[in-house]
N, CA, C, O and the ligand as a Tripos MOL2 file, in Angstrom:
@<TRIPOS>MOLECULE
protein
  309   307    78     0     0
PROTEIN
NO_CHARGES

@<TRIPOS>ATOM
      1 N           2.9100   -9.4440   -0.9210 N.3       1 MET1
      2 CA          1.8410   -8.7260   -1.6270 C.3       1 MET1
      3 C           0.5570   -8.8070   -0.8060 C.2       1 MET1
      4 O           0.1540   -9.8860   -0.3700 O.2       1 MET1
      5 N          -0.0620   -7.6850   -0.6080 N.am      2 VAL2
      6 CA         -1.3140   -7.6300    0.1420 C.3       2 VAL2
      7 C          -2.4010   -7.0990   -0.7900 C.2       2 VAL2
      8 O          -2.2300   -6.0730   -1.4480 O.2       2 VAL2
      9 N          -3.5120   -7.8120   -0.8320 N.am      3 TYR3
     10 CA         -4.6000   -7.4300   -1.7430 C.3       3 TYR3
     11 C          -5.7900   -6.8840   -0.9690 C.2       3 TYR3
     12 O          -5.9840   -7.1650    0.2140 O.2       3 TYR3
     13 N          -6.5800   -6.0900   -1.6890 N.am      4 TRP4
     14 CA         -7.7630   -5.4790   -1.0720 C.3       4 TRP4
     15 C          -8.7250   -6.5210   -0.5210 C.2       4 TRP4
     16 O          -9.4660   -6.2440    0.4220 O.2       4 TRP4
     17 N          -8.7200   -7.7200   -1.1030 N.am      5 ASN5
     18 CA         -9.6890   -8.7400   -0.6950 C.3       5 ASN5
     19 C          -9.0540   -9.8610    0.1190 C.2       5 ASN5
     20 O          -9.6410  -10.9350    0.2500 O.2       5 ASN5
     21 N          -7.8640   -9.6260    0.6690 N.am      6 ASP6
     22 CA         -7.2650  -10.6330    1.5370 C.3       6 ASP6
     23 C          -8.1680  -10.9120    2.7340 C.2       6 ASP6
     24 O          -8.8660  -10.0200    3.2160 O.2       6 ASP6
     25 N          -8.1470  -12.1620    3.2100 N.am      7 LYS7
     26 CA         -8.9780  -12.5050    4.3670 C.3       7 LYS7
     27 C          -8.3760  -11.9630    5.6640 C.2       7 LYS7
     28 O          -9.1090  -11.5300    6.5530 O.2       7 LYS7
     29 N          -7.0700  -11.9860    5.7740 N.am      8 GLY8
     30 CA         -6.4150  -11.4500    6.9630 C.3       8 GLY8
     31 C          -6.2500   -9.9460    6.8550 C.2       8 GLY8
     32 O          -6.3850   -9.3610    5.7810 O.2       8 GLY8
     33 N          -5.9590   -9.3450    7.9780 N.am      9 ARG9
     34 CA         -5.8060   -7.8860    7.9770 C.3       9 ARG9
     35 C          -4.4110   -7.4500    7.5720 C.2       9 ARG9
     36 O          -4.1830   -6.2680    7.3180 O.2       9 ARG9
     37 N          -3.4860   -8.3750    7.5070 N.am     10 GLY10
     38 CA         -2.1160   -7.9990    7.2010 C.3      10 GLY10
     39 C          -1.4030   -7.5010    8.4340 C.2      10 GLY10
     40 O          -1.7410   -7.8840    9.5540 O.2      10 GLY10
     41 N          -0.4180   -6.6510    8.2340 N.am     11 ILE11
     42 CA          0.3770   -6.1550    9.3600 C.3      11 ILE11
     43 C           0.1010   -4.6780    9.5600 C.2      11 ILE11
     44 O          -0.1800   -3.9660    8.5960 O.2      11 ILE11
     45 N           0.1790   -4.1960   10.8240 N.am     12 PRO12
     46 CA         -0.0700   -2.7820   11.0740 C.3      12 PRO12
     47 C           1.1050   -1.9130   10.6310 C.2      12 PRO12
     48 O           2.2600   -2.3370   10.6570 O.2      12 PRO12
     49 N           0.7850   -0.7140   10.2340 N.am     13 LEU13
     50 CA          1.7970    0.2640    9.8330 C.3      13 LEU13
     51 C           2.5790    0.7260   11.0620 C.2      13 LEU13
     52 O           1.9940    1.1440   12.0610 O.2      13 LEU13
     53 N           3.9000    0.6450   10.9770 N.am     14 THR14
     54 CA          4.7390    1.0850   12.0800 C.3      14 THR14
     55 C           5.7950    2.0660   11.5710 C.2      14 THR14
     56 O           6.1040    2.1010   10.3800 O.2      14 THR14
     57 N           6.3240    2.8350   12.4620 N.am     15 ASN15
     58 CA          7.3610    3.8000   12.1250 C.3      15 ASN15
     59 C           8.6420    3.3980   12.8520 C.2      15 ASN15
     60 O           9.0990    4.0980   13.7560 O.2      15 ASN15
     61 N           9.2090    2.2750   12.4540 N.am     16 GLY16
     62 CA         10.3640    1.7150   13.1440 C.3      16 GLY16
     63 C          11.6800    2.1010   12.5110 C.2      16 GLY16
     64 O          11.7090    2.8540   11.5380 O.2      16 GLY16
     65 N          12.7610    1.5950   13.0510 N.am     17 PRO17
     66 CA         14.0990    1.9550   12.5530 C.3      17 PRO17
     67 C          14.4270    1.3300   11.1980 C.2      17 PRO17
     68 O          15.3290    1.8050   10.5080 O.2      17 PRO17
     69 N          13.7210    0.2860   10.8100 N.am     18 CYS18
     70 CA         14.0600   -0.3780    9.5430 C.3      18 CYS18
     71 C          12.9370   -0.1840    8.5310 C.2      18 CYS18
     72 O          12.4900   -1.1340    7.8880 O.2      18 CYS18
     73 N          12.4930    1.0570    8.4030 N.am     19 ASN19
     74 CA         11.4400    1.3450    7.4430 C.3      19 ASN19
     75 C          11.8900    1.0270    6.0240 C.2      19 ASN19
     76 O          13.0600    1.2000    5.6830 O.2      19 ASN19
     77 N          10.9670    0.5670    5.2100 N.am     20 PRO20
     78 CA         11.3000    0.3370    3.8000 C.3      20 PRO20
     79 C          11.4060    1.6490    3.0360 C.2      20 PRO20
     80 O          11.1040    2.7160    3.5710 O.2      20 PRO20
     81 N          11.8270    1.5640    1.8070 N.am     21 TYR21
     82 CA         11.9120    2.7550    0.9660 C.3      21 TYR21
     83 C          10.5240    3.3060    0.6820 C.2      21 TYR21
     84 O          10.3260    4.5200    0.6510 O.2      21 TYR21
     85 N           9.5880    2.4320    0.4810 N.am     22 GLY22
     86 CA          8.2320    2.8640    0.1680 C.3      22 GLY22
     87 C           7.3640    1.6640   -0.1510 C.2      22 GLY22
     88 O           7.7020    0.5310    0.1930 O.2      22 GLY22
     89 N           6.2480    1.9150   -0.8080 N.am     23 LEU23
     90 CA          5.3330    0.8470   -1.1880 C.3      23 LEU23
     91 C           5.0500    0.9240   -2.6820 C.2      23 LEU23
     92 O           4.8100    1.9950   -3.2400 O.2      23 LEU23
     93 N           5.0860   -0.2520   -3.3140 N.am     24 TYR24
     94 CA          4.5450   -0.3450   -4.6630 C.3      24 TYR24
     95 C           3.0450   -0.5470   -4.5450 C.2      24 TYR24
     96 O           2.5840   -1.4670   -3.8690 O.2      24 TYR24
     97 N           2.3030    0.2960   -5.1900 N.am     25 ILE25
     98 CA          0.8480    0.2260   -5.1420 C.3      25 ILE25
     99 C           0.3430   -0.0760   -6.5410 C.2      25 ILE25
    100 O           0.6550    0.6370   -7.4950 O.2      25 ILE25
    101 N          -0.4470   -1.1470   -6.6530 N.am     26 SER26
    102 CA         -0.9070   -1.5650   -7.9690 C.3      26 SER26
    103 C          -2.4180   -1.6920   -7.9870 C.2      26 SER26
    104 O          -3.0550   -1.9330   -6.9620 O.2      26 SER26
    105 N          -2.9770   -1.5240   -9.1790 N.am     27 CYS27
    106 CA         -4.4070   -1.7450   -9.3920 C.3      27 CYS27
    107 C          -4.5710   -3.0910  -10.0750 C.2      27 CYS27
    108 O          -4.0180   -3.3210  -11.1500 O.2      27 CYS27
    109 N          -5.3360   -3.9850   -9.4450 N.am     28 GLU28
    110 CA         -5.5200   -5.3200  -10.0220 C.3      28 GLU28
    111 C          -6.4810   -5.2910  -11.2050 C.2      28 GLU28
    112 O          -6.5290   -6.2440  -11.9830 O.2      28 GLU28
    113 N          -7.2410   -4.2190  -11.3490 N.am     29 ALA29
    114 CA         -8.2120   -4.1440  -12.4430 C.3      29 ALA29
    115 C          -7.5370   -3.7590  -13.7580 C.2      29 ALA29
    116 O          -7.8200   -4.3620  -14.7940 O.2      29 ALA29
    117 N          -6.6470   -2.7610  -13.7300 N.am     30 CYS30
    118 CA         -6.0420   -2.2900  -14.9820 C.3      30 CYS30
    119 C          -4.5290   -2.3790  -14.9640 C.2      30 CYS30
    120 O          -3.8780   -2.0030  -15.9380 O.2      30 CYS30
    121 N          -3.9520   -2.8730  -13.8630 N.am     31 LYS31
    122 CA         -2.5010   -3.0790  -13.7500 C.3      31 LYS31
    123 C          -1.7120   -1.7840  -13.6780 C.2      31 LYS31
    124 O          -0.4900   -1.7880  -13.8290 O.2      31 LYS31
    125 N          -2.3980   -0.6840  -13.4510 N.am     32 HIS32
    126 CA         -1.7030    0.5690  -13.2020 C.3      32 HIS32
    127 C          -0.9320    0.4310  -11.8870 C.2      32 HIS32
    128 O          -1.4580   -0.1300  -10.9270 O.2      32 HIS32
    129 N           0.2950    0.9290  -11.8270 N.am     33 SER33
    130 CA          1.0420    0.8360  -10.5800 C.3      33 SER33
    131 C           1.8650    2.0980  -10.3690 C.2      33 SER33
    132 O           2.2080    2.8110  -11.3120 O.2      33 SER33
    133 N           2.1690    2.3470   -9.1040 N.am     34 THR34
    134 CA          2.9480    3.5220   -8.7630 C.3      34 THR34
    135 C           3.7550    3.2210   -7.5150 C.2      34 THR34
    136 O           3.4570    2.2760   -6.7860 O.2      34 THR34
    137 N           4.7730    4.0230   -7.2740 N.am     35 LEU35
    138 CA          5.5980    3.8700   -6.0810 C.3      35 LEU35
    139 C           5.3310    5.0370   -5.1440 C.2      35 LEU35
    140 O           5.4780    6.1990   -5.5230 O.2      35 LEU35
    141 N           4.9400    4.7200   -3.9270 N.am     36 MET36
    142 CA          4.7110    5.7550   -2.9140 C.3      36 MET36
    143 C           5.8540    5.7020   -1.9130 C.2      36 MET36
    144 O           6.0830    4.6700   -1.2820 O.2      36 MET36
    145 N           6.5730    6.8120   -1.7650 N.am     37 VAL37
    146 CA          7.6880    6.8120   -0.8230 C.3      37 VAL37
    147 C           7.1570    6.7440    0.6090 C.2      37 VAL37
    148 O           6.0080    7.0990    0.8730 O.2      37 VAL37
    149 N           8.0000    6.2880    1.5210 N.am     38 TRP38
    150 CA          7.5410    5.9820    2.8770 C.3      38 TRP38
    151 C           6.9700    7.1950    3.5960 C.2      38 TRP38
    152 O           5.9920    7.0800    4.3350 O.2      38 TRP38
    153 N           7.5830    8.3670    3.3800 N.am     39 ALA39
    154 CA          7.0770    9.5800    4.0420 C.3      39 ALA39
    155 C           5.6320    9.8480    3.6430 C.2      39 ALA39
    156 O           4.8240   10.2690    4.4700 O.2      39 ALA39
    157 N           5.3050    9.6040    2.3750 N.am     40 ASP40
    158 CA          3.9320    9.8100    1.9160 C.3      40 ASP40
    159 C           2.9960    8.7560    2.5010 C.2      40 ASP40
    160 O           1.8320    9.0350    2.7870 O.2      40 ASP40
    161 N           3.5180    7.5450    2.6750 N.am     41 VAL41
    162 CA          2.7250    6.4750    3.2920 C.3      41 VAL41
    163 C           2.3260    6.8820    4.7080 C.2      41 VAL41
    164 O           1.1720    6.7320    5.1080 O.2      41 VAL41
    165 N           3.2950    7.3980    5.4570 N.am     42 LEU42
    166 CA          3.0330    7.7870    6.8420 C.3      42 LEU42
    167 C           2.1140    9.0030    6.9180 C.2      42 LEU42
    168 O           1.3880    9.1790    7.8960 O.2      42 LEU42
    169 N           2.1500    9.8400    5.8810 N.am     43 ASN43
    170 CA          1.2470   10.9860    5.8340 C.3      43 ASN43
    171 C          -0.1870   10.5690    5.5540 C.2      43 ASN43
    172 O          -1.1370   11.1860    6.0340 O.2      43 ASN43
    173 N          -0.3210    9.5230    4.7760 N.am     44 ARG44
    174 CA         -1.6520    9.1480    4.2810 C.3      44 ARG44
    175 C          -2.4270    8.3020    5.2890 C.2      44 ARG44
    176 O          -3.6340    8.4790    5.4550 O.2      44 ARG44
    177 N          -1.7340    7.3870    5.9590 N.am     45 TRP45
    178 CA         -2.4300    6.4940    6.8860 C.3      45 TRP45
    179 C          -1.8610    6.6540    8.2960 C.2      45 TRP45
    180 O          -0.6500    6.8120    8.4510 O.2      45 TRP45
    181 N          -2.7010    6.6150    9.3150 N.am     46 PRO46
    182 CA         -2.1950    6.6690   10.6880 C.3      46 PRO46
    183 C          -1.4570    5.3830   11.0410 C.2      46 PRO46
    184 O          -1.7530    4.3190   10.4980 O.2      46 PRO46
    185 N          -0.4870    5.4880   11.9610 N.am     47 LEU47
    186 CA          0.2270    4.3150   12.4430 C.3      47 LEU47
    187 C          -0.7750    3.3160   13.0050 C.2      47 LEU47
    188 O          -1.7470    3.7010   13.6540 O.2      47 LEU47
    189 N          -0.5360    2.0450   12.7550 N.am     48 GLY48
    190 CA         -1.4420    1.0170   13.2320 C.3      48 GLY48
    191 C          -2.4700    0.5860   12.1890 C.2      48 GLY48
    192 O          -3.1840   -0.3960   12.3900 O.2      48 GLY48
    193 N          -2.5490    1.3150   11.0770 N.am     49 THR49
    194 CA         -3.4550    0.8960   10.0060 C.3      49 THR49
    195 C          -2.9530   -0.4200    9.4190 C.2      49 THR49
    196 O          -1.7710   -0.5590    9.1050 O.2      49 THR49
    197 N          -3.8590   -1.3810    9.2750 N.am     50 PHE50
    198 CA         -3.4450   -2.6790    8.7480 C.3      50 PHE50
    199 C          -3.3040   -2.6090    7.2360 C.2      50 PHE50
    200 O          -4.0110   -1.8730    6.5480 O.2      50 PHE50
    201 N          -2.3490   -3.4140    6.7430 N.am     51 SER51
    202 CA         -1.9910   -3.3070    5.3290 C.3      51 SER51
    203 C          -3.1660   -3.6280    4.4070 C.2      51 SER51
    204 O          -3.2850   -3.0310    3.3380 O.2      51 SER51
    205 N          -4.0270   -4.5540    4.7990 N.am     52 ARG52
    206 CA         -5.1670   -4.8410    3.9340 C.3      52 ARG52
    207 C          -6.1280   -3.6460    3.8870 C.2      52 ARG52
    208 O          -6.7050   -3.3370    2.8440 O.2      52 ARG52
    209 N          -6.2850   -2.9870    5.0280 N.am     53 ASP53
    210 CA         -7.1740   -1.8220    5.0490 C.3      53 ASP53
    211 C          -6.5880   -0.6870    4.2130 C.2      53 ASP53
    212 O          -7.3290    0.0970    3.6200 O.2      53 ASP53
    213 N          -5.2590   -0.5980    4.1650 N.am     54 MET54
    214 CA         -4.6260    0.3830    3.2990 C.3      54 MET54
    215 C          -4.9210    0.0550    1.8420 C.2      54 MET54
    216 O          -5.2510    0.9450    1.0580 O.2      54 MET54
    217 N          -4.8020   -1.2150    1.4790 N.am     55 ALA55
    218 CA         -5.0830   -1.6240    0.1040 C.3      55 ALA55
    219 C          -6.5410   -1.3520   -0.2480 C.2      55 ALA55
    220 O          -6.8520   -0.9580   -1.3720 O.2      55 ALA55
    221 N          -7.4230   -1.5600    0.7070 N.am     56 ARG56
    222 CA         -8.8570   -1.3350    0.4540 C.3      56 ARG56
    223 C          -9.1910    0.1230    0.2480 C.2      56 ARG56
    224 O         -10.1340    0.4540   -0.4700 O.2      56 ARG56
    225 N          -8.4160    1.0060    0.8790 N.am     57 SER57
    226 CA         -8.7450    2.4280    0.8110 C.3      57 SER57
    227 C          -8.2270    3.0740   -0.4650 C.2      57 SER57
    228 O          -8.5180    4.2390   -0.7350 O.2      57 SER57
    229 N          -7.4580    2.3220   -1.2510 N.am     58 LEU58
    230 CA         -6.9050    2.8860   -2.4730 C.3      58 LEU58
    231 C          -7.9630    2.9660   -3.5610 C.2      58 LEU58
    232 O          -8.8130    2.0860   -3.6950 O.2      58 LEU58
    233 N          -7.8920    4.0520   -4.3410 N.am     59 LYS59
    234 CA         -8.7550    4.1740   -5.5090 C.3      59 LYS59
    235 C          -7.8630    4.4820   -6.6990 C.2      59 LYS59
    236 O          -7.0760    5.4290   -6.6650 O.2      59 LYS59
    237 N          -7.9840    3.6990   -7.7290 N.am     60 CYS60
    238 CA         -7.0880    3.8370   -8.8820 C.3      60 CYS60
    239 C          -7.3170    5.1630   -9.5830 C.2      60 CYS60
    240 O          -8.4530    5.5210   -9.8950 O.2      60 CYS60
    241 N          -6.2250    5.8970   -9.8330 N.am     61 SER61
    242 CA         -6.3350    7.1860  -10.4960 C.3      61 SER61
    243 C          -6.5770    7.0170  -11.9920 C.2      61 SER61
    244 O          -6.9240    7.9740  -12.6830 O.2      61 SER61
    245 N          -6.3930    5.8070  -12.4820 N.am     62 GLN62
    246 CA         -6.5180    5.5710  -13.9210 C.3      62 GLN62
    247 C          -7.8900    5.0220  -14.2920 C.2      62 GLN62
    248 O          -8.5140    5.5010  -15.2380 O.2      62 GLN62
    249 N          -8.3630    4.0200  -13.5530 N.am     63 CYS63
    250 CA         -9.6390    3.4060  -13.9330 C.3      63 CYS63
    251 C         -10.7160    3.5840  -12.8660 C.2      63 CYS63
    252 O         -11.8830    3.2880  -13.1230 O.2      63 CYS63
    253 N         -10.3510    4.0620  -11.6730 N.am     64 GLY64
    254 CA        -11.3480    4.3510  -10.6540 C.3      64 GLY64
    255 C         -11.7670    3.1590   -9.8220 C.2      64 GLY64
    256 O         -12.5910    3.2960   -8.9180 O.2      64 GLY64
    257 N         -11.2100    1.9770  -10.1130 N.am     65 GLU65
    258 CA        -11.5670    0.7900   -9.3420 C.3      65 GLU65
    259 C         -10.9070    0.8320   -7.9700 C.2      65 GLU65
    260 O          -9.8940    1.5040   -7.7740 O.2      65 GLU65
    261 N         -11.4920    0.1110   -7.0300 N.am     66 ARG66
    262 CA        -10.9110   -0.0330   -5.6990 C.3      66 ARG66
    263 C         -10.4110   -1.4650   -5.5240 C.2      66 ARG66
    264 O         -10.9060   -2.2140   -4.6810 O.2      66 ARG66
    265 N          -9.4350   -1.8220   -6.3260 N.am     67 GLN67
    266 CA         -8.8750   -3.1700   -6.2480 C.3      67 GLN67
    267 C          -7.3630   -3.0540   -6.1100 C.2      67 GLN67
    268 O          -6.6020   -3.5630   -6.9320 O.2      67 GLN67
    269 N          -6.9540   -2.3750   -5.0550 N.am     68 GLY68
    270 CA         -5.5390   -2.0980   -4.8730 C.3      68 GLY68
    271 C          -4.7770   -3.2640   -4.2680 C.2      68 GLY68
    272 O          -5.3450   -4.0960   -3.5610 O.2      68 GLY68
    273 N          -3.4950   -3.3130   -4.5540 N.am     69 SER69
    274 CA         -2.6010   -4.2300   -3.8600 C.3      69 SER69
    275 C          -1.3450   -3.4590   -3.4840 C.2      69 SER69
    276 O          -0.9870   -2.4610   -4.1100 O.2      69 SER69
    277 N          -0.6920   -3.9510   -2.4480 N.am     70 ILE70
    278 CA          0.4570   -3.2500   -1.8870 C.3      70 ILE70
    279 C           1.6310   -4.2210   -1.7690 C.2      70 ILE70
    280 O           1.4670   -5.3540   -1.3170 O.2      70 ILE70
    281 N           2.7850   -3.7770   -2.1690 N.am     71 MET71
    282 CA          3.9980   -4.5730   -1.9990 C.3      71 MET71
    283 C           5.0830   -3.6560   -1.4530 C.2      71 MET71
    284 O           5.2410   -2.5240   -1.9100 O.2      71 MET71
    285 N           5.8210   -4.1500   -0.4810 N.am     72 VAL72
    286 CA          6.8720   -3.3390    0.1260 C.3      72 VAL72
    287 C           8.0370   -3.1830   -0.8470 C.2      72 VAL72
    288 O           8.4990   -4.1520   -1.4490 O.2      72 VAL72
    289 N           8.4990   -1.9480   -0.9860 N.am     73 ALA73
    290 CA          9.7040   -1.6620   -1.7650 C.3      73 ALA73
    291 C          10.8460   -1.4820   -0.7680 C.2      73 ALA73
    292 O          10.8960   -0.4840   -0.0500 O.2      73 ALA73
    293 N          11.7610   -2.4490   -0.7250 N.am     74 ALA74
    294 CA         12.7620   -2.4570    0.3220 C.3      74 ALA74
    295 C          13.8240   -1.3790    0.1210 C.2      74 ALA74
    296 O          14.2860   -0.7780    1.0920 O.2      74 ALA74
    297 N          14.2130   -1.1300   -1.1220 N.am     75 GLN75
    298 CA         15.3360   -0.2350   -1.3590 C.3      75 GLN75
    299 C          15.0120    0.7300   -2.4910 C.2      75 GLN75
    300 O          14.0510    0.5490   -3.2400 O.2      75 GLN75
    301 N          15.8370    1.7490   -2.5880 N.am     76 THR76
    302 CA         15.7010    2.7080   -3.6800 C.3      76 THR76
    303 C          15.7610    1.9790   -5.0150 C.2      76 THR76
    304 O          16.6910    1.2070   -5.2500 O.2      76 THR76
    305 N          14.8000    2.2050   -5.8830 N.am     77 PRO77
    306 CA         14.8020    1.4970   -7.1650 C.3      77 PRO77
    307 C          15.9390    1.9660   -8.0760 C.2      77 PRO77
    308 O          16.0790    1.4690   -9.1930 O.2      77 PRO77
    309 ZN         -6.9310    0.7870  -12.3080 Zn       78 ZN78
@<TRIPOS>BOND
     1     1     2 1
     2     2     3 1
     3     3     4 2
     4     3     5 am
     5     5     6 1
     6     6     7 1
     7     7     8 2
     8     7     9 am
     9     9    10 1
    10    10    11 1
    11    11    12 2
    12    11    13 am
    13    13    14 1
    14    14    15 1
    15    15    16 2
    16    15    17 am
    17    17    18 1
    18    18    19 1
    19    19    20 2
    20    19    21 am
    21    21    22 1
    22    22    23 1
    23    23    24 2
    24    23    25 am
    25    25    26 1
    26    26    27 1
    27    27    28 2
    28    27    29 am
    29    29    30 1
    30    30    31 1
    31    31    32 2
    32    31    33 am
    33    33    34 1
    34    34    35 1
    35    35    36 2
    36    35    37 am
    37    37    38 1
    38    38    39 1
    39    39    40 2
    40    39    41 am
    41    41    42 1
    42    42    43 1
    43    43    44 2
    44    43    45 am
    45    45    46 1
    46    46    47 1
    47    47    48 2
    48    47    49 am
    49    49    50 1
    50    50    51 1
    51    51    52 2
    52    51    53 am
    53    53    54 1
    54    54    55 1
    55    55    56 2
    56    55    57 am
    57    57    58 1
    58    58    59 1
    59    59    60 2
    60    59    61 am
    61    61    62 1
    62    62    63 1
    63    63    64 2
    64    63    65 am
    65    65    66 1
    66    66    67 1
    67    67    68 2
    68    67    69 am
    69    69    70 1
    70    70    71 1
    71    71    72 2
    72    71    73 am
    73    73    74 1
    74    74    75 1
    75    75    76 2
    76    75    77 am
    77    77    78 1
    78    78    79 1
    79    79    80 2
    80    79    81 am
    81    81    82 1
    82    82    83 1
    83    83    84 2
    84    83    85 am
    85    85    86 1
    86    86    87 1
    87    87    88 2
    88    87    89 am
    89    89    90 1
    90    90    91 1
    91    91    92 2
    92    91    93 am
    93    93    94 1
    94    94    95 1
    95    95    96 2
    96    95    97 am
    97    97    98 1
    98    98    99 1
    99    99   100 2
   100    99   101 am
   101   101   102 1
   102   102   103 1
   103   103   104 2
   104   103   105 am
   105   105   106 1
   106   106   107 1
   107   107   108 2
   108   107   109 am
   109   109   110 1
   110   110   111 1
   111   111   112 2
   112   111   113 am
   113   113   114 1
   114   114   115 1
   115   115   116 2
   116   115   117 am
   117   117   118 1
   118   118   119 1
   119   119   120 2
   120   119   121 am
   121   121   122 1
   122   122   123 1
   123   123   124 2
   124   123   125 am
   125   125   126 1
   126   126   127 1
   127   127   128 2
   128   127   129 am
   129   129   130 1
   130   130   131 1
   131   131   132 2
   132   131   133 am
   133   133   134 1
   134   134   135 1
   135   135   136 2
   136   135   137 am
   137   137   138 1
   138   138   139 1
   139   139   140 2
   140   139   141 am
   141   141   142 1
   142   142   143 1
   143   143   144 2
   144   143   145 am
   145   145   146 1
   146   146   147 1
   147   147   148 2
   148   147   149 am
   149   149   150 1
   150   150   151 1
   151   151   152 2
   152   151   153 am
   153   153   154 1
   154   154   155 1
   155   155   156 2
   156   155   157 am
   157   157   158 1
   158   158   159 1
   159   159   160 2
   160   159   161 am
   161   161   162 1
   162   162   163 1
   163   163   164 2
   164   163   165 am
   165   165   166 1
   166   166   167 1
   167   167   168 2
   168   167   169 am
   169   169   170 1
   170   170   171 1
   171   171   172 2
   172   171   173 am
   173   173   174 1
   174   174   175 1
   175   175   176 2
   176   175   177 am
   177   177   178 1
   178   178   179 1
   179   179   180 2
   180   179   181 am
   181   181   182 1
   182   182   183 1
   183   183   184 2
   184   183   185 am
   185   185   186 1
   186   186   187 1
   187   187   188 2
   188   187   189 am
   189   189   190 1
   190   190   191 1
   191   191   192 2
   192   191   193 am
   193   193   194 1
   194   194   195 1
   195   195   196 2
   196   195   197 am
   197   197   198 1
   198   198   199 1
   199   199   200 2
   200   199   201 am
   201   201   202 1
   202   202   203 1
   203   203   204 2
   204   203   205 am
   205   205   206 1
   206   206   207 1
   207   207   208 2
   208   207   209 am
   209   209   210 1
   210   210   211 1
   211   211   212 2
   212   211   213 am
   213   213   214 1
   214   214   215 1
   215   215   216 2
   216   215   217 am
   217   217   218 1
   218   218   219 1
   219   219   220 2
   220   219   221 am
   221   221   222 1
   222   222   223 1
   223   223   224 2
   224   223   225 am
   225   225   226 1
   226   226   227 1
   227   227   228 2
   228   227   229 am
   229   229   230 1
   230   230   231 1
   231   231   232 2
   232   231   233 am
   233   233   234 1
   234   234   235 1
   235   235   236 2
   236   235   237 am
   237   237   238 1
   238   238   239 1
   239   239   240 2
   240   239   241 am
   241   241   242 1
   242   242   243 1
   243   243   244 2
   244   243   245 am
   245   245   246 1
   246   246   247 1
   247   247   248 2
   248   247   249 am
   249   249   250 1
   250   250   251 1
   251   251   252 2
   252   251   253 am
   253   253   254 1
   254   254   255 1
   255   255   256 2
   256   255   257 am
   257   257   258 1
   258   258   259 1
   259   259   260 2
   260   259   261 am
   261   261   262 1
   262   262   263 1
   263   263   264 2
   264   263   265 am
   265   265   266 1
   266   266   267 1
   267   267   268 2
   268   267   269 am
   269   269   270 1
   270   270   271 1
   271   271   272 2
   272   271   273 am
   273   273   274 1
   274   274   275 1
   275   275   276 2
   276   275   277 am
   277   277   278 1
   278   278   279 1
   279   279   280 2
   280   279   281 am
   281   281   282 1
   282   282   283 1
   283   283   284 2
   284   283   285 am
   285   285   286 1
   286   286   287 1
   287   287   288 2
   288   287   289 am
   289   289   290 1
   290   290   291 1
   291   291   292 2
   292   291   293 am
   293   293   294 1
   294   294   295 1
   295   295   296 2
   296   295   297 am
   297   297   298 1
   298   298   299 1
   299   299   300 2
   300   299   301 am
   301   301   302 1
   302   302   303 1
   303   303   304 2
   304   303   305 am
   305   305   306 1
   306   306   307 1
   307   307   308 2
@<TRIPOS>SUBSTRUCTURE
     1 MET1         2 RESIDUE 1 A MET
     2 VAL2         6 RESIDUE 1 A VAL
     3 TYR3        10 RESIDUE 1 A TYR
     4 TRP4        14 RESIDUE 1 A TRP
     5 ASN5        18 RESIDUE 1 A ASN
     6 ASP6        22 RESIDUE 1 A ASP
     7 LYS7        26 RESIDUE 1 A LYS
     8 GLY8        30 RESIDUE 1 A GLY
     9 ARG9        34 RESIDUE 1 A ARG
    10 GLY10       38 RESIDUE 1 A GLY
    11 ILE11       42 RESIDUE 1 A ILE
    12 PRO12       46 RESIDUE 1 A PRO
    13 LEU13       50 RESIDUE 1 A LEU
    14 THR14       54 RESIDUE 1 A THR
    15 ASN15       58 RESIDUE 1 A ASN
    16 GLY16       62 RESIDUE 1 A GLY
    17 PRO17       66 RESIDUE 1 A PRO
    18 CYS18       70 RESIDUE 1 A CYS
    19 ASN19       74 RESIDUE 1 A ASN
    20 PRO20       78 RESIDUE 1 A PRO
    21 TYR21       82 RESIDUE 1 A TYR
    22 GLY22       86 RESIDUE 1 A GLY
    23 LEU23       90 RESIDUE 1 A LEU
    24 TYR24       94 RESIDUE 1 A TYR
    25 ILE25       98 RESIDUE 1 A ILE
    26 SER26      102 RESIDUE 1 A SER
    27 CYS27      106 RESIDUE 1 A CYS
    28 GLU28      110 RESIDUE 1 A GLU
    29 ALA29      114 RESIDUE 1 A ALA
    30 CYS30      118 RESIDUE 1 A CYS
    31 LYS31      122 RESIDUE 1 A LYS
    32 HIS32      126 RESIDUE 1 A HIS
    33 SER33      130 RESIDUE 1 A SER
    34 THR34      134 RESIDUE 1 A THR
    35 LEU35      138 RESIDUE 1 A LEU
    36 MET36      142 RESIDUE 1 A MET
    37 VAL37      146 RESIDUE 1 A VAL
    38 TRP38      150 RESIDUE 1 A TRP
    39 ALA39      154 RESIDUE 1 A ALA
    40 ASP40      158 RESIDUE 1 A ASP
    41 VAL41      162 RESIDUE 1 A VAL
    42 LEU42      166 RESIDUE 1 A LEU
    43 ASN43      170 RESIDUE 1 A ASN
    44 ARG44      174 RESIDUE 1 A ARG
    45 TRP45      178 RESIDUE 1 A TRP
    46 PRO46      182 RESIDUE 1 A PRO
    47 LEU47      186 RESIDUE 1 A LEU
    48 GLY48      190 RESIDUE 1 A GLY
    49 THR49      194 RESIDUE 1 A THR
    50 PHE50      198 RESIDUE 1 A PHE
    51 SER51      202 RESIDUE 1 A SER
    52 ARG52      206 RESIDUE 1 A ARG
    53 ASP53      210 RESIDUE 1 A ASP
    54 MET54      214 RESIDUE 1 A MET
    55 ALA55      218 RESIDUE 1 A ALA
    56 ARG56      222 RESIDUE 1 A ARG
    57 SER57      226 RESIDUE 1 A SER
    58 LEU58      230 RESIDUE 1 A LEU
    59 LYS59      234 RESIDUE 1 A LYS
    60 CYS60      238 RESIDUE 1 A CYS
    61 SER61      242 RESIDUE 1 A SER
    62 GLN62      246 RESIDUE 1 A GLN
    63 CYS63      250 RESIDUE 1 A CYS
    64 GLY64      254 RESIDUE 1 A GLY
    65 GLU65      258 RESIDUE 1 A GLU
    66 ARG66      262 RESIDUE 1 A ARG
    67 GLN67      266 RESIDUE 1 A GLN
    68 GLY68      270 RESIDUE 1 A GLY
    69 SER69      274 RESIDUE 1 A SER
    70 ILE70      278 RESIDUE 1 A ILE
    71 MET71      282 RESIDUE 1 A MET
    72 VAL72      286 RESIDUE 1 A VAL
    73 ALA73      290 RESIDUE 1 A ALA
    74 ALA74      294 RESIDUE 1 A ALA
    75 GLN75      298 RESIDUE 1 A GLN
    76 THR76      302 RESIDUE 1 A THR
    77 PRO77      306 RESIDUE 1 A PRO
    78 ZN78       309 GROUP 0 **** ****
């Protein structure tokens, strides 16, 4: 789990052979969460974007807060 306020930058976004299914994206303020498939992840952020910076750039569609967290979804739910 990577949070918007993590001290480290996390890991950079890569387009490798073992890509995950997608990312679970959650709002820590209101607990709203959604699943973003990997193709959409690659569309939204350039390769090399660090996971914490991705979490920071999220804005909750439900409450408008910028307190996102990201968790890798390894397989089709
Ligand atoms: Zn929210």
